[in-house]
N, C-alpha and C positions, 0 to 999 in steps of 0.2 A: 452158560459161556455172560460175560460183562463187556459191556463196554464204556467207555468216559469220553467226553469231549471236551477237554483235556484247556480248550481256552479260546471256550466264544466268546464271542461280543456281545452285547446286548442285543440286536439284530439277528445273530446268526443263531444266538440263544431261543429266543422266541422264534423262530421259524423249525429248528427240530422242535420243540415242547410241543408244537400246533402240528405238526409234519407226526413224530414218532405216535404220537395217538397213546391208545389200549395197548395197540401190536408190538410197542416194542419197547417194555417196563427196565429193560436191561441196561437201557442207555442213559445215563446219566451225564447230567450239563455241570461242569464247572464254570460258574459264570465269573469269572475274574482269569481275562485275558493274558494278562499280564504276568506270566507262567513263566520260571529258567529253567533253564533245564533242571537244575541240579533239586527244583524241587518235584519234578514226574518220577522217579520211582516210591515217595510217600503218596502222591496226589494216586497214579493206577493202582497202588496197593497190588493185587492177586488178578487184575480185570485182564482177558486176554486180549483186548481188541482196545488200540490208543486212536481216533478222531482229531488229527489235528488241521490246524487253520497255519499256523504262522509262528508256531515254535520248535527250535530245533532239538534238534533228540540225536547228540552225539553219538559214538558208538559205546566208548564206556558207562554211559548214559545207560543208554539199553541194557547193558551189561545188567545192569541191575534191577532193571525193570523182570524181576522172577518170572509173574504169570508173561508177560505180553508178549504174544503170539503175530499180532496182526499190526500192519498203522493202514489207515484209512485218509490220507494226506486230502484235504479239499482242496484240488484243483491239479496240476502238471508239474509244479515245480518244485517235486518232493527231495530233489536234488539242492537246491538252492540251501536245506534246511536239515537233511539226512545225507547216510551213505547205502543206497539202498542196499550193494554188493556184501557190503560189511553186515548188513544186517541182516542179510538171507544169512551170512555163515554163522549168526545169531537162531536162526530158526526161526526169525522175523520177517513174513514174507511185508511191504509196501506197495498199499493199492491206489492207485491215483484213478481222477476222474475229468475227465476230458469235455470239452464239447459244451458242457452248461450253461455257458457264460458267453459261444461264437458272437450272437448280435453284439450282444452287452456292449464286450470290449472291441467288436468292429466298430460299434456309433461311436465309440470313447479316439478311438484312432483316427475317425474323420472330424468330430468336433476336434483333437487338437488341431489334426492338420488346416483345418477352416482359419481355428483363430491364430494360430501360426504364418498363415498367407495374409491375412487382415492385419495381423500387430496385434490383436484387442486387446493384451493380458496388458502390456505397455501404454496403451492411452489408459488403460481402465485406473493401472497406477496411479498417471499423470494427474487423471480427472481427479480423483479421490486427495490428490496434494497439490489442488487447485491452478494445476496445467494443461493447458491444451495442445495434447501432443498431437496435430493429425499428424497422419502416416498413408504413403502410399502402400497398397496391398497389393496383393501375387492373384491375377483374375486367375482360377483354376480350372475354367473349363478349356476344352482344348489342351491341357497338357498333360502329363503323363505320369504316371506314379508308379512306380516299382516294388514289388512285391517280396521280400528276401525269404521266403518257406510259406507251403502253401499247403497249413489245414485246413480247418472249420473256419477260422479267423478270420486267415485272410482270404479266401473265397469270401465271408460274410464282407470283406470293406470293396473287393472287385466287383462284387453287384453294386455296391450303394457309388461306388467312386462312376461306374459305368453309368448309372441313373443321372448322374452329372454332368454326366458329359467330357469324362477325363478318361485318356486312352491307359488299360491299365498293362502292365510288363508283370512277369512273375518270371522267379528262380524258386526252383525245390529243387533238395537231394536227390530224390526219386523221380523219376518219370510223372508226371500228372497233364489232368489234359480238362479242360476249363473255358466256355462259349466266352464269360465273361476278361479270363486272360491270353495275351498272349506269350508262351514261355520263352525264353530267353534264357543268353549264357550270362553269367553275374558280371561280364566288364560291360557284355552293354548294354545290360537293367543301368547301373550305375553310374555312365557315362552318357544316356541319356533321359535318367525321371528327373524332373525338378521336385517329385518327394520321396520320398525312399521311405519306408516302414519294414520293423523288423517282427516276422513271425515264428521264429524258431523257437523251438525248445532248447534249453539251456544243458549244454553234458559236455565231456573235455572235451568234443571235436570241437564246439559252437564259442565255447568262451575267448572271449577277445575277436567271434568273428569278423565283427565288423573294425577291423583295424589299422592303424593307420595307414597303410600302404591301401586299402581300398577305401579310406576318406578319401587318401590324397586321387582315386580313382573318379569319387563323385562329381556331378555337373556339379561346378563353381554356382554358387548363393543356389545349394539344391534347402530343400527343407528335411529335415529327420525325424520319424516316430518311431517311438521304443514303447509298446503296449505289452511284450514280451516280459526280459529278464534284462535288468542291466547289466549284468556279465558278459552279456551279447558284444557289449562294444568298448574298443581300449578306451577308456575314458579320459585320460588325458588327453589325448591323440582329440577324441572327439570336442573339450572344452578347449583344446588351442585352436582346430578349425571354427570355433564359433567367434573366437576371438578376429582372428584373420577377416571375417567372413564369408572361408570357404562354403560352409554350413552358413546356410542365413539366417537357420532357427529350428531352434531342436523345442519340440514334443513331449515329454516324458510323462509319466505315467508309472515307471520302474527302476529303479537303482540298488547299485552294491550293496549300500550300507541302508537300510533303510528302520526306522523314520529315516528321512535326510538328514546330514546335522549341519544345525543354524547358521557353521560358515564355509558352508561346503559352497563350493564356485559357480554352483549352478545359479545357487540363490544371489550373487552378484552380477549374472551376467544377464543385459537386460533383453538377450536375443535370445529366451527361452522363456517357455513356457509349460510349468508343472500343474502335476497331478497327484494326489498321495494313493496310488496302488489303489485306485480305485473304478477301474475301467470295469470291473466285474461286477459293481455293487449297484445291480437292481433288483427289484422283487422278485422279479422273473428268474432273471440267476440264480438269487438266491433258494429259490425253492429248487430248481433243476437242482444246484449242489447238493441239499444238504437230503432230497429224495434218492439219489443217488448212494449219496452215504448212507441213508438207512439199506440199501436192495445192497451195497457189500456184506451191511453188518448181517440182513438176514440170511443170505448167499454163503457166509461162514459160518454161522451156526447151524447151517441146514446141512452142510457138510462135516458137518463133528471135527474140525481142527481149525 
């Protein structure tokens, strides 16, 4: 049973080659990360397992991958790149990886929050152009952060925010308990939070979850942080709220279209801080991610399916 890491960037290729060692010679690494979907059938050949980081796998392309039985997706957002139910109907199981970068992503969310509160990116851009643009920042100690969705990443955000002297509100679609968070209704969270941070998985129920109506419910002048998935937010409504000042600042690591188009409204708005979907990119998280992918491959081979 063969596995191919179809779209390894240089960092993940090196991690895979180091961690697979002599135990997993059946895992091949394609070191060309810019793979297009039509190239996948030839690239995979008769391989049964595809390890995918960021390449789309449309169902009609998967149908042409004659040996493919398993997709190991490097993360939790497989649905942004493929349709797991349609693949299952073809006999292809999709495996995701949770928890590998909880601390890394939480730290990025916190970093974006602080950068937004102090308007650091705006001042940095100005000073590079020779302008001394001093800004009044928001003091976050004593302020409220609201976490929408409460998995491992949100729990880490709550831990860090609590240690920073913030009040933490949280809403989750199923009941949760955590000493670092006070669970409330969504309406209350939106109305009271100085910072709103998104931590939902993307699926049919959560697409455009932060709709225009829910954005209108947010506390005027709030900060919005998204390190989850771009499609969780009604993008046009967010842009309008940023333009009006209803959202004072957005710190974004994820976007509906990635890479972000050069002419996108976000790149022209002064009250947006951008990060290139890199929240999870730390050495610790990369090791966790690739180890988990290899464990999926070992389990699949052991089960012989």
